[in-house]
C-alpha positions in Angstrom: 66.1 101.4 58.1 67.6 99.2 60.8 68.9 101.1 63.9 72.6 100.8 64.6 74.4 101.8 67.8 75.0 105.4 66.6 71.2 106.1 66.0 70.3 104.3 69.2 72.8 106.5 71.0 71.3 109.7 69.5 67.8 108.6 70.6 68.7 107.9 74.2 66.7 109.8 76.9 68.3 112.1 79.4 68.2 109.5 82.2 70.1 107.0 80.1 72.7 109.6 79.1 73.2 110.6 82.7 73.5 107.0 83.8 76.1 106.4 81.2 78.1 109.5 82.3 77.7 108.5 85.9 79.2 105.0 85.1 82.1 106.6 83.3 82.9 109.1 86.1 82.6 106.4 88.7 84.9 104.1 86.8 87.5 106.8 86.3 87.4 107.7 90.0 87.6 104.1 91.2 90.7 103.5 89.0 92.4 106.6 90.3 91.6 105.7 93.9 93.1 102.2 93.3 96.2 103.7 91.8 96.7 106.2 94.6 96.4 103.4 97.2 98.9 101.3 95.3 101.3 104.3 95.0 101.2 104.9 98.7 101.9 101.3 99.4 104.9 101.4 97.1 106.2 104.5 98.8 105.9 102.8 102.2 107.8 99.8 101.0 110.6 102.0 99.6 110.9 104.1 102.7 111.0 100.8 104.8 113.8 99.5 102.7 115.7 102.8 103.1 115.2 102.5 106.8 116.5 99.0 106.8 119.5 100.0 104.6 120.5 102.5 107.2 121.4 99.5 109.5 124.0 98.3 106.9 127.1 99.9 108.2 129.4 98.2 105.8 130.3 101.0 103.3 132.1 98.9 100.7 131.5 95.2 101.3 130.2 92.6 103.7 133.4 92.5 105.6 134.1 96.1 106.2 132.5 98.3 108.8 132.1 102.0 109.4 134.7 103.4 111.9 133.3 104.6 115.1 134.8 108.0 114.3 133.1 108.2 111.0 129.6 107.4 112.3 127.4 110.4 112.8 125.0 109.2 115.5 123.0 112.5 115.4 122.6 112.2 111.7 121.5 108.6 112.0 118.9 109.3 114.6 117.6 112.3 112.8 117.1 110.4 109.5 115.7 107.3 111.3 113.1 109.5 112.9 112.3 111.3 109.7 111.9 108.0 107.9 109.6 106.7 110.6 107.4 109.8 110.5 107.1 109.6 106.8 106.2 105.9 106.9 103.6 106.6 109.6 102.1 109.5 107.8 101.8 107.4 104.7 100.3 104.5 106.6 97.6 106.9 107.9 97.0 108.3 104.4 96.7 104.7 103.0 94.4 103.7 105.7 92.1 106.7 105.1 92.2 106.2 101.3 91.4 102.5 101.7 88.5 103.2 103.9 87.1 105.9 101.6 87.6 103.5 98.6 85.7 100.8 100.4 82.9 103.2 101.2 82.6 104.8 97.9 83.1 101.8 95.7 82.6 98.5 97.4 79.9 99.0 100.2 76.3 99.3 99.3 74.6 102.0 101.1 
């Protein structure tokens, strides 16, 4: 009887089984790390766009402008700082995640 993939799989030794499991686990972890780093990068881009959009003080079209009496400077400053802090925290998170990804998946020890 010729041995097919199924029979060969059943005959594998423990070391081979562990190696196959290790590869599967490492691949899953690597993909999830990449996705997390990409998700963080997207969040940073969105927050930066939101921050830039705050500078657009034309509420209806390119020729209109917010009246000075309608502009809430305190609210503007608060939101600007909050966005800046969120962006910075995400940049730190992305940097840490990228360094760990590089260490875990690209650098040889």
